[in-house]
C-alpha positions, 0 to 999 in steps of 0.5 A: 500500499502507498502511503507518505514519505518526507523526502530525504529523510536521512538529513533529519536523522542522528547517530545513537551518540547524537551525530548529524547522520549521514546518507550512507550511515549503517542504520543499525548506528541510527538512534533506535527509539523515536526522536525526541528534535527533529533537525528542521534549518531555521531560516528566520528572516529569510524566504528560501527559493524553496518556501517561495515555491511553497507559496507559489504553488499554494497560491490557486488553492485558495486563501490561507492554503500556503500557511496551512500546507508549511504547518502540516509539513512541520507536523508530518516531520513528527509523526515520522519521527516518532517511529522506531529507526526501521520506519522513521521518514514514514507517515504512519499511524500508531500501528505502522500501517500506512495512512493516506490524506484523510486518515492523516486528517482523522489522526489530526482531527484537522479539515480533510479538504485542506490537509488533502490539498497541502499533500497534494502541494508537498508531493508535487514536481516543483516542491516535492517535500513528500512523497507517495510511494509504496510502503517499505520499511528499512527503506533507503535513500541511496545504494550504501554498504551490502551490511546496512540491513538489505538497503534498498535504492531510488532516486534522491529528489530534486526539490527538498526542505533542506541541509538540516544542521544543529551546532549545540550537537558534536558536529561530523568529523570530516575526512581531511582528504576529502580532494582525492582523486576518485574515479570518474566513472563511479561517480553517482548521477546528479541528474534528479531535475528535468532531463533537458535545459528547454531550447527556449533557454539560450546561452546568454540567458545561462551565462546571466544566470550562471554570473548571477549564481557566482556573485551571490555565491561570493557574498555569502561566504566572502572566500578569505583564500585563494583555496575558497575561490578556487573550490567555490569557482570548481563548482559553479563550473561543475555546474555549469558543465552539468546544464550544457551537458543536459544532467541539469536544470538551470534551476540547478543554481537557485538550489545551490544558492539555498543550500549555501545560506544553510552552511552559512551559520556552519562552523566551517560554512565553505567545508559545510557547502562542500560536503553538501555539494557532493549529495547525488543532486550535484554530483561534485567531487573535489578532485587533487590536481598535481600541481605544475610550476608555471609562470601564472602571472601573465595570465588573465583571471576571468570574471568568475574568478575575479568575482571568487577571489579575495581582495 
């Protein structure tokens, strides 16, 4: 039977030791009992691209639907977290049975029509904060270690509420050798957006969108050294190449900036941002390049290089 599931639920998970869970964290390392707290990014006074899309999508449904949809999603997070780890992420009743919009409305004692509209909006392709799919416990978003309790695989949806961090808890220890070269053939696909770039989008328009994204990224992080500037420039170029290769939709820039805003308040914002760009939706893999001694003083930096190089 089909039921609702939170998209990219692993982003809300924590381990038994209170660490931030990763997409490949083994199920047995997650907190066994229902979660008491949920990781949900605090945007404060900012209205992110996903939030604006929610407002725009909900507007034709009538007044108050956008506010109700956002509130219902928050309650769905609570329902999904109030499960043992094998069932978390799914929206189920007290006996771990699948539920539809009508059952959710009855459970919460809310208006059926409002809940039905909200669930339609949350599941639509433009939003995709929820999925409606066949229920299967011990579900995983991506293939992981075969030892991880029979992991299942599927594609990670394009839209999501974002990365969720809590600086008051222990941060994930990151490997210092993140830039080690990896086999390009083993990289996961990042094509979670519509399959091709519309023919109506010219290269000039794409160039303008890239430049705007570059300036906003530089404004968010304000790189303090050449290494940071190079890293951000490589990410922009990776997305640009993906767009021309029709692996990305131009909206990938908006998704990237949304993640950048979420990482801005982290203790190490650029390191957190790079880690987020490794998500299969973006498919970024930094590579260590051999340094070759050469005279670069005569080389004129590109426009992107000028924006992302500290002054």
